[in-house]
N, C-alpha and C positions, 0 to 999 in steps of 0.2 A: 760433522757426520756422527760423532759419538762413538761409543763402544759398540761395535756390531756383535751379533750373537757368536759369530765365528771367532772374533778377537777375544771375546769372553772365554770361549773354550780354550783358546791358546793360553791365556793367563792361567787357567785352571790346571793345564798340563805342566806349568812351570812353578807349581806351589813350592816345591823343594828349593827352587832357586830364589823365590821371592821372600820366603820366611825369614823374619828378623832383618830385612834389608830396608834401605832407604829408597823410596820411590818418588819420581817426579812425573806428574801429568802435564803435558803441554795443552793448556786450556782445561776447563772443567768439563769432562767428557760425560755426556748424558748416557743413560743405559738403553739397551734394546728393550722392546716390549716385554712385559713380565710373562706373557703367554709363551714367548719363545724361550725365555729362561727356564720356565717350568718344563717345556718339552726337552730342553737340553738335560735337565736333571733326570727326567724320566728315562732318557735314552742312555745317558752316561752317569749313572748314579754314583759310580766310583769317583767321578770328578767333582760332582756337586751333590752333596748329600741333602736329605730332606731338612735336616737341622740348619744347614747353611742356606738352603733355599728360603727358609723362614726368616733368616736374618736379612736377606735381600728384599723380601716381600714388603717390608715396612720402609724401605728407602724411598727418597725422593730424587729428583733429577740432580740436585746439587750435592747430596751426600752419598750417592750410590757408590762412586769410586772409592770414597773413604771406607765405607762399610765393606766393600769387596776386598780391598787390599789389606786392611787392618784386621777386620773381624773374621773374614773367610780365609784369606790367604796368609795371614799372620805376619804381615810386614811390620817393621818397626815404626815407620812413619810414611806419610804421603803428603807432598806439597803439590801445588798447582801453579803454573806460570801462564800468564796471559797478558795481552796488551792493555787490558783494563780489568778492574775488579767487579765489573757488572754482573758476572755470573758466579762470583765468589772465589776467584783466584786468590791465593795467599801471597803471590809474588806478581807485581806488575812490571812488565818489561817488554819492549819492542824487539823481537828477535831478528829484525832486519839490521839491528845495530850490534856492535861488538860487546858482548857481555863481560869480556875480560878487562875492558876499559871503563866499566861502569861501577856503580855502588854495590853491585851484586857479584863482584869478583870472588867474594868469599864462598860462593856456591860452586866454584870450579872443582871438579873431581869429587863432588860430594855424594853423588847418587849411584846406586847399584843398578838401577833400571829406570830408563826414561821411556815413556810411551805417549803416543798420540792417536786420536781417532779421527784424524782428518784436519790437520792444521797446515801442513807444509804447502798444500796447494794454494793457500791464501797469503803466502809470504812471497814478496817480489824478489828478495835477495836470497836465492836458494843457497848459494855458497856460504854466505854468512850464517844463515839459519843452521845448516848442517855443521858448520864449524862450531857454532855455539852449542849445539846438541851434544856433540862428542866431547867438548871441553867440560861439560857438566857431569860426564860419566866417569866413574872410577875405572882403572885398569881391571879387566875381567868383568866389567859391567856390560849391560845390554841396552840396545835401542830397539823398540818395537813400534814401527810405524804402521798405520793403516790409512792408505791414501787412495783417491779415485783413480781408476785406470781408463775406463771407457763409459760413454753414455751419460756423462754429467757435465755437458757444456754449460758454461756460465756459473757453475757452482763455485769455481775459483779461477785462479790464473792458469793452472796447469792440470793435466791428467797424465799419469805416469805409466810408461811401459815397463815390463819386467827388466828389460835390458838396461834401464837407467840404474837400478840398484846393482845389478851384476857388474856393469862396467865401472861404477863408482867403487865398489869393493875391490875389483881386480886392480884398479889403479892404486888403491891404498892397502894392498894385501899384506904389507909388512906389519900393519897394526889393526886391521879390521878383518873380521871373518864373517862370511855369510852362512848362517846356520839353518835358515829356512826362508823360502820365498814362495808364496802361493797366491792364486787368484781366486777371489770369492765372487761367485756369479749370482746376480739378481738377489742379493740379500740372503744367500745360502739356500735359495729355493731349488737350485740345481747344484750338482757336484762340481767343485772347483778343480783347479789344476795346480799341481806342484811342479816347480821348475828345478827339481833336484839334480837332474843330469842333462837338462836342456842346453845349458851353457857349460861347455867342458871346463872352462877355466875357473868356474866358481861352483863346482858340483858340491852337493851336501847330501847327507843321509836322509832318507824318508822312512819313517817319521824322524824328526830332528833328534840328534844325539842327546840333547839336554832335556827332552821330554821325560816325565815320569812314566812308569810302565802302564799306568791307567790311560795315558794319552795316546797310546799306539792305535787303539780302536778309533779314537776321535779323528786322528789325522788320516787314517786309511779310509774312513767313511766320508770325510769331508773333502778330501783332495785325491785326484788321480795322479799317480806317479808319472813322471815323464816317460814318453814312449815315442815310437815312430809316428804316432798320430797327433802329437801335441801341436805341431805347426798347423795342421788342418783344423784342429779344434779352436785354435786362436783365430783363424780366419772366419770360422763359423760364428764365433762370438762377436767379431767385428761386424759381421753382416746382420746379426740378430737384433741389434739395437738395445740389448739388455745392459743394465748397468753392471759394471765389475769394479772391484777394488783390490788393491795389492796389500798383502800382509807380510811382514818380514820379521825375522829375528837376526839382529846384527850384534856381534860381540866385539868389544874393544879389547883386544889382546895386549896392546902396548900403547904407550903415548906416541902421538904422531901429529904432523901438520897435514890437514886435509888438502889433498891435491885434487882440484876440481877441473883440471885440464885432461879430460879423458875422451877416448873415441869409442864408437859403438862396436860391439862384439862382431857383428856381421862383416864390417869393413876391415877389422883386424884379421879375420879368419878366412875370408874369401876374396878373390880378385873381383874388380868391378865388372870384368867381362862375364863372370859367372852370375853376377847379380843383375846387371842391366843389359847384357848382351854386348856384342862387338861394336866398337865405335865406327868401324868401316862399313857396317851394313847400311844399304840404301833404305830410305824410308818407304820406298814402294815395294820392297821385298816382302813376300808373304811366306810363312812357314807351310811346307807341305803337310798334308794330313799324316803322312808316315812319320815325319819328324816329330810332330806333336804327339802322335801315338806312342812313340818310343821315348818321349821325354819323361824325366823323373816327375815332372809336375803334372802329368796327364791325370793320374788317379786323383790327385788333390783337386784339380780343376773340375773333373767330372763330379766329384762329391759336392763341391761348392756350388756348382751350377745345376745340380739335380733338383727338379721341381718339388722340394719339400721345404717346410719351414726350417730355418737355420738351427733353431734351438732343438727341433725334433731330430735333425741329423746329428747334432751335437750329442744328444742323449743316446742315440743308437750307436754311435762310435764308442762312447764310454762303455756301453754294455759289451760291445764286441771285444774291446781291449781287455776289459776285466775278465770276460769269459775265456778268451784265448791266452790271457796272461802274456801279452806281447809288450 
C-alpha cells in the first residue's frame, strides 16, 4: 500500500518523537502522489514547510522514506526489512518466522519506531509477525501500522476491523498502550473516524497525547472524534463500497510476551441475547412495528435504509455531528 498521505501527516505530527531515533520500515514503503504531499504542505505548513517539501520533491520511490525520516524528520537512522531485497530493503527476513532464533537476533530491542504501510495483511502467521514487530522495538518505542480495513478484497490475506487492535491491546495492556486508532476513508477523500472513546477499555485522547501542537489541526480536520453516530457511520462505510484503512499508534511501555488469545470487545461487554436476540424465540415470530419503532436500532436502521447514497449520508452525519458538537 505504501505511505498514505494521512500516514505521512501522522509522521509529521511526531517529529519530536522521531528526531535522533532509530527507525525501521517494514518493506520499502513508496510515497503518496507528490500532488497530495504539496496539498498537505499548503494546508498544514507548520507540519511540512516549503523547504522540507523541496527535499521530498526530488525523491524517488525507493529513497523517499529515507529522505522523509532522516532529512525532514531528523531521525538518526532508518533500516528496511522485507522478505527479499527486490525493492531495496537493507534486511532480508521472512516475518512468518521467529526473528529471535535467526541471524538477526541482534536487532531485538534496537528500534525506537517501527512502521508499515500495508505489510501485515500479506503475512499468514499474524501472531509471529506481531511478536517479531514488538520484539524489535525498545521499551517506550512505537509501532505505527497502516493496514486495509474494507474494500480491498484479494489485496492480501486479511482486512482488519478496528476491534482487532483494541482487543489485542486490551489483552496485552500491561505492556502495550493504544495512543491512536483511526479509519482513513477512500484515500483521505472523505473525513475519517477516530475511535478515541468508541471502545471504553482502550480509550485514548484525540488528538493523540504525543502529537506536537502543530498536529492538533491535522487530527481534527482528518478524523471525526467518537460520538453516538460512530456506529452508524461505520455501517454506512460498509455499505458504500469505499476502501478504508486503519492507522494506529501503539506504544510499547514495558517488555512482555504477546498474548494472542483474545476475544472481541462486543462479546466481552454485552450478552449474546443483546447481540443476536433470545435463543428461545421462534423463527416464525415477527417484530411488531411498535417494538421496532421503540428499538434503539430504529434510528440507525432508518438512516441506513434511507434512499440516498451511503457516502452522502456519511458526509451529512459528519456535518451534523460537527455542527451540534455531539
